VEXKEKE-508916 format. One record per residue (C-alpha): x, y, z. Coordinates in steps of 0.001 Angstrom, whole numbers, padded with zeros to 6 digits, always signed. Layout:
VEXKEKE-508916
XYZ ...
end
This chain:
VEXKEKE-508916
+019064+061954-048319 +020645+058880-046746 +023508+057419-048791 +023574+053771-049861 +026771+053339-047839 +024981+054453-044674 +022023+052192-045480 +024464+049331-045850 +026194+050091-042540 +023030+050123-040449 +021542+047135-042261 +024789+045291-041507 +024320+046322-037867 +020920+044610-037844 +022464+041435-039278 +025138+041641-036562 +022530+042078-033811 +020481+039198-035220 +023471+036862-035045 +024334+038038-031539 +020834+037468-030179 +020594+033985-031690 +024023+032892-030473 +023231+034255-027016 +020358+031779-026836 +022151+028893-028545 +025355+029173-026502 +023392+028756-023257 +021456+025642-024358 +023797+023420-022276 +022993+025650-019283 +019272+025147-019884 +019783+021386-020298 +021605+021187-016976 +019198+023508-015126 +016093+021556-016143 +017804+018141-016051 +016830+017227-019616 +018256+014153-021352 +019101+014297-025086 +015619+013210-026233 +013882+015673-023900 +016130+018498-025065 +015376+017512-028670 +011665+017846-027927 +012194+021290-026365 +014132+022378-029450 +011078+021515-031567 +009556+024714-030204 +012060+026767-032219 +011029+025671-035737 +007359+025451-034726 +007486+029110-033710 +009230+029926-037003 +006539+028131-038991 +003868+030136-037184 +005705+033341-038036 +006309+032492-041686 +002917+033396-043248 +002697+036531-041119 +006195+037690-042067 +005524+037058-045754 +002276+039017-045525 +003908+041912-043667 +006768+042449-046151 +004400+042125-049129 +001837+044602-047708 +004153+047102-045974 +007711+048372-046216 +010047+045928-044501 +011712+048267-042007 +008658+048387-039710 +008273+044599-039305 +012066+044337-039016 +012382+046679-036040 +009180+045577-034302 +010075+041925-034749 +013542+042448-033318 +012211+044359-030308 +009756+041591-029468 +012545+039071-030022 +014598+040695-027279 +011614+040491-024936 +011302+036777-025700 +015020+036247-025033 +014573+037769-021597 +011600+035492-020908 +013702+032426-021782 +016203+033442-019136 +013475+033721-016490 +011568+030525-017447 +010988+028506-014280 +009259+025423-015695 +009089+023494-018954 +005836+025107-020132 +007094+028669-019675 +010374+027720-021386 +008580+026263-024416 +006274+029288-024728 +009215+031695-024517 +011159+029745-027159 +008121+029723-029478 +007800+033521-029215 +011565+033891-029721 +011420+031824-032919 +008217+033519-034120 +009741+036993-033883 +013075+035798-035300 +011250+034716-038454 +009565+038102-038876 +012742+040176-038728 +014807+037610-040678 +012458+037796-043663 +012382+041581-043366 +016143+042086-043070 +016859+039818-046055 +014243+041668-048111 +016072+044910-047288 +019387+043304-048252 +018147+042119-051651 +016693+045564-052379 +019931+047287-051423 +021986+044794-053458 +020327+046172-056605 +021871+049574-055890 +025421+048198-055911 +027428+046930-058876 +029435+044485-056734 +028006+041583-054722 +027284+042440-051078 +024889+039690-049904 +027692+037530-048522 +029008+040380-046378 +025591+040886-044777 +025474+037270-043689 +029091+037631-042633 +028017+040295-040154 +025370+037884-038862 +028154+035402-038142 +030291+038146-036577 +027397+038902-034280 +027239+035208-033503 +030917+035209-032557 +030420+038254-030334 +027537+036509-028618 +029559+033365-027998 +032556+035300-026687 +030284+037197-024316 +028674+033943-023178 +032091+032359-022639 +033216+035330-020561 +030062+035372-018458 +030197+031599-017962 +033732+031929-016601 +032387+034370-013988 +029285+032224-013308 +026920+035032-014321 +023299+033790-014135 +021447+033317-017393 +018759+035805-016273 +021253+038673-016002 +023014+037615-019207 +019871+037561-021362 +018387+040740-019862 +021564+042785-020390 +021842+041664-024021 +018172+042488-024635 +018444+046037-023253 +021565+046941-025265 +020337+045387-028529 +016895+046971-028239 +018455+050415-027779 +020643+049951-030872 +017729+048745-033000 +015585+051767-032134 +018418+054106-033150 +019213+052209-036383 +015568+052189-037551 +015814+055664-039101 +018606+054553-041443 +016814+051558-042974 +015454+051596-046530 +012012+053086-047157 +009571+052206-049910 +010950+048721-050661 +007564+047047-051067 +007273+045323-054448 +004116+045985-056480 +004183+042579-058187 +004829+038942-057279 +003465+039331-053751 +000892+036536-053871 +001651+032869-053350 +000571+030963-056451 -000884+027552-055596 +000087+025374-058535 +002707+022869-059557 +005923+023701-057603 +008226+026042-059473 +011412+023977-060104 +013578+027093-059681 +012302+027693-056145 +011917+023983-055349 +015587+023121-055980 +016763+026148-054010 +014397+025142-051231 +015928+021677-051033 +019417+023179-050880 +018407+025488-048032 +016617+022592-046290 +019795+020493-046219 +021924+023417-045092 +019410+024277-042363 +019717+020783-040921 +023489+021260-040692 +023388+024827-039387 +020540+024255-036944 +022108+021071-035643 +025494+022733-035155 +023929+025746-033461 +021986+023613-030992 +024292+020642-030432 +027904+021825-030839 +028035+022921-027195 +026617+019576-026058 +029136+017738-028269 +032075+019527-026648 +030566+019107-023194 +029771+015382-023397 +032023+013930-026134 +035109+016163-026019 +034563+016683-022263 +035768+020273-021848 +034517+022517-019074 +034087+025609-021271 +031707+023995-023757 +031400+027039-026068 +034708+026293-027876 +033077+024205-030602 +030323+026719-031258 +032872+029547-031278 +035201+027954-033852 +032200+026986-036005 +030894+030564-036030 +034356+032082-036513 +034977+030148-039709 +031407+030705-040847 +031974+034462-040529 +035319+034258-042326 +033787+032286-045162 +030856+034662-045531 +033098+037701-045850 +035113+035798-048455 +032083+034283-050203 +031415+037209-052546 +035049+037011-053748 +034936+033195-053987 +031695+033249-055979 +033099+035909-058326 +036285+033852-058779 +034872+030329-059155 +031140+030785-059814 +028221+029513-057766 +028172+025900-059063 +031761+025246-057960 +031282+027169-054710 +028360+024911-053774 +030550+021851-054411 +033402+023250-052315 +030956+024068-049525 +029539+020546-049503 +033037+019027-049477 +034013+021094-046429 +030886+020030-044538 +031425+016331-045192 +035153+016284-044454 +034755+018409-041306 +032010+016294-039765 +033832+013051-040565 +036995+014387-038910 +035117+015354-035727 +033293+012008-035568 +036208+009688-036326 +038694+011546-034107 +036683+012915-031137 +039530+014858-029568 +039790+018566-028840 +042001+019744-031726 +040609+017405-034376 +037080+018411-033391 +038075+022085-033559 +039462+021630-037068 +036402+019594-038065 +033930+022171-036762 +035872+024951-038494 +035525+023146-041829 +031801+022695-041289 +031473+026410-040498 +033439+027347-043609 +031322+024996-045713 +027846+025966-044547 +028519+029716-044647 +028008+030505-048328 +025036+028220-049005 +022278+030422-047530 +023523+033768-048989 +023950+032234-052443 +020515+030608-052317 +018804+033817-051146 +020535+035803-053887 +019342+033300-056490 +015823+033346-055019 +015768+037133-055374 +016215+036654-059134 +013007+034613-059405 +010883+035586-062411 +007718+034360-060693 +007846+036017-057263 +008975+039264-055656 +012147+039131-053568 +010222+039160-050276 +007818+036407-051320 +010600+034253-052839 +012619+034470-049623 +009505+033689-047591 +008921+030516-049631 +012576+029484-049415 +012442+030101-045670 +009702+027462-045408 +012236+024844-046478 +014805+026297-044098 +012404+026111-041169 +011494+022534-042056 +015195+021675-041898 +015394+023393-038527 +012286+021461-037491 +013730+018066-038349 +017444+018561-037672 +017989+019360-033984 +015261+017046-032634 +016440+014241-034924 +019966+014624-033555 +018560+014448-030029 +016539+011286-030666 +019409+009535-032475 +021824+010558-029723 +019480+009120-027102 +019008+005879-029082 +022682+005427-030036 +025132+008195-029114 +025885+011789-030089 +028772+010872-032394 +026570+008570-034488 +023844+011201-034741 +026246+013717-036323 +026471+011479-039423 +023220+013191-040501 +025218+016350-041241 +027601+014469-043530 +024695+012955-045474 +023165+016403-045963 +026498+017717-047221 +026770+014915-049771 +023223+015536-051071 +023966+019215-051663 +026122+018346-054680 +023589+016573-056945 +020721+018921-056012 +022672+022096-056795 +023762+020603-060096 +020107+019890-060944 +019251+023502-060123 +021896+024956-062437 +020896+022558-065201 +017303+023760-064867 +018493+027385-064853 +020476+026898-068068 +017547+025222-069816 +015172+028003-068711 +017534+030704-069973 +017836+028947-073341 +014056+028617-073684 +013447+032363-073290 +016151+033483-075747 +014663+034940-078951 +015225+033008-082126 +017802+034648-084394 
end
């Protein structure tokens, strides 16, 4: 009998590995841009492959976790993801690069839906909140990936060796950790998508995740470029590193913050950090002000996705896996629009102007989250029995 504590440890390991693999790719985007000689608009078009691949993987991932236990799709998806990461490193032309990125995003979607389904199932076995810590380990993995990239960049290690080494180590860990994942977590109800008028509960959460995805996806893909071209530092991973460091810190603190202040206030604080951080980095494009600005954005975006997934798991209409799959559609759409939009705006104007998009998304988070909690209160009141 595997204890819940051991389940939690190895599930946290998968979140960590997920963050590391994604940051390994994202931290080398400037390398890819330089190698292929892309301008901002061309890079934006290449980055479209990421959300397109995720969209292709979405219906399959939702079907897999609703038909089977999630640990199989989780481990298989992660293994194939490591293969795709290796192929990105060895891409020799634009077509092979795009195909590799599509497969990378496709497999990322499968194990992301699966790992979050596991997390929501395990959360029900604990009295205290643990969702934020899972996503905190994702950010810790992201930090580890960036630190490794920074180290290897300083030694001029080729991207092919970098990506292959990461893939081999992570694949070995995932195969070992498989045995400690939850079994029998398939829900018997709420596994079918109901085509009808959008459920306001899911719709509002979807909009929140959409806005956050634009910020997160844009920061993942463009923070290195911002420090390379606007801040003009040779080691361009500094911005991405500080962003991920404060995202990790915030996620480990998010369960405490939510318990202390409640989700409505936490959403407002998150939005305020995003807006103030981006404005600081745009208005004062210098190394230390940009570092402080990016840290605020990381702290602000961190809690939004875990809170929204936790709320989605409480849906009365859908199972946890299906609710997350639907919410992920909005997230992928944000990823689809965000990074390419930044690239096109940067090409038309400049990179500093394009980052205003993140501030606008942060501002919009406040009224939409308030609408969600108003709807939640009204729904709760309508189902209370008359005394």
